[in-house]
C-alpha positions as CSV (number, residue, x, y, z in Angstrom):
1,M,81.6,-96.3,125.8
2,A,80.5,-96.9,129.4
3,V,82.7,-94.1,130.6
4,I,81.2,-91.7,128.1
5,N,77.7,-92.7,129.1
6,A,78.6,-92.2,132.8
7,Y,79.9,-88.7,131.9
8,I,76.8,-87.9,130.0
9,N,74.6,-89.0,132.9
10,F,76.6,-86.7,135.2
11,L,76.3,-83.7,132.8
12,R,72.5,-84.3,132.7
13,S,72.2,-84.3,136.5
14,T,71.6,-81.2,138.6
15,P,75.3,-81.0,139.8
16,G,76.5,-81.4,136.3
17,R,74.2,-78.6,135.0
18,I,75.3,-76.3,137.9
19,S,79.0,-77.1,137.1
20,R,78.5,-76.2,133.4
21,V,76.9,-72.9,134.3
22,V,79.7,-72.1,136.8
23,V,82.4,-73.0,134.3
24,G,80.7,-71.0,131.6
25,V,80.3,-67.9,133.8
26,A,83.9,-68.2,134.9
27,L,85.1,-68.3,131.3
28,V,83.1,-65.3,130.4
29,A,84.4,-63.4,133.5
30,Y,88.0,-64.4,132.7
31,G,87.6,-63.5,129.1
32,A,86.2,-60.1,130.0
33,S,89.4,-59.4,131.9
34,H,91.5,-59.7,128.8
35,P,91.0,-56.9,126.3
36,S,92.1,-58.9,123.3
37,L,90.9,-61.4,120.8
38,L,91.7,-64.2,123.2
39,G,89.3,-62.6,125.7
40,L,86.6,-62.4,123.1
41,V,87.1,-66.1,122.2
42,L,87.0,-67.1,125.9
43,M,83.8,-65.2,126.4
44,M,82.1,-66.7,123.4
45,A,83.3,-70.2,124.4
46,G,82.0,-69.6,127.9
47,I,78.5,-68.7,126.7
48,V,78.0,-72.2,125.3
49,P,78.2,-74.2,128.5
50,A,76.4,-71.5,130.5
51,I,73.4,-71.5,128.1
52,T,73.3,-75.3,127.7
53,G,73.5,-75.7,131.5
54,I,70.6,-73.3,132.1
55,A,68.5,-74.8,129.3
56,G,69.3,-78.4,130.3
57,I,70.7,-79.4,127.0
58,C,73.6,-81.8,126.8
59,L,75.5,-81.3,123.6
60,L,77.6,-84.4,124.1
61,E,74.5,-86.5,124.4
62,E,73.1,-85.0,121.1
63,V,76.4,-85.7,119.3
64,M,76.5,-89.3,120.5
65,K,72.8,-89.9,119.5
66,S,73.5,-88.6,116.0
67,R,76.6,-90.7,115.7
68,E,74.8,-93.8,116.8
69,A,71.9,-93.1,114.4
70,R,74.4,-92.6,111.5
71,L,76.2,-95.8,112.4
72,A,72.9,-97.7,112.6
73,Q,71.9,-96.4,109.2
74,H,75.0,-97.9,107.5
75,R,74.8,-101.3,109.1
76,P,73.8,-104.0,106.6
77,G,70.3,-105.5,107.1
78,E,70.1,-108.9,108.6
79,G,68.6,-111.8,106.6
80,R,69.5,-110.4,103.2
81,A,71.8,-112.3,100.9
């Protein structure tokens, strides 16, 4: 879990955001060079990291938060018999 938290902290930092934007733009550019369904899928997949990097949203962090909230909801209450 510590490795995932360290990775999330990197993705939230400025270098992490810049790298997400660069990777997203690279996927869009590479997908644009392929006139096929694969190119379209690459372009659509590249838009996600580019937009989230620009907006400062970390999707991995949101997924982990919702997972932890769901797990906390299913834990039995302490002190109940």
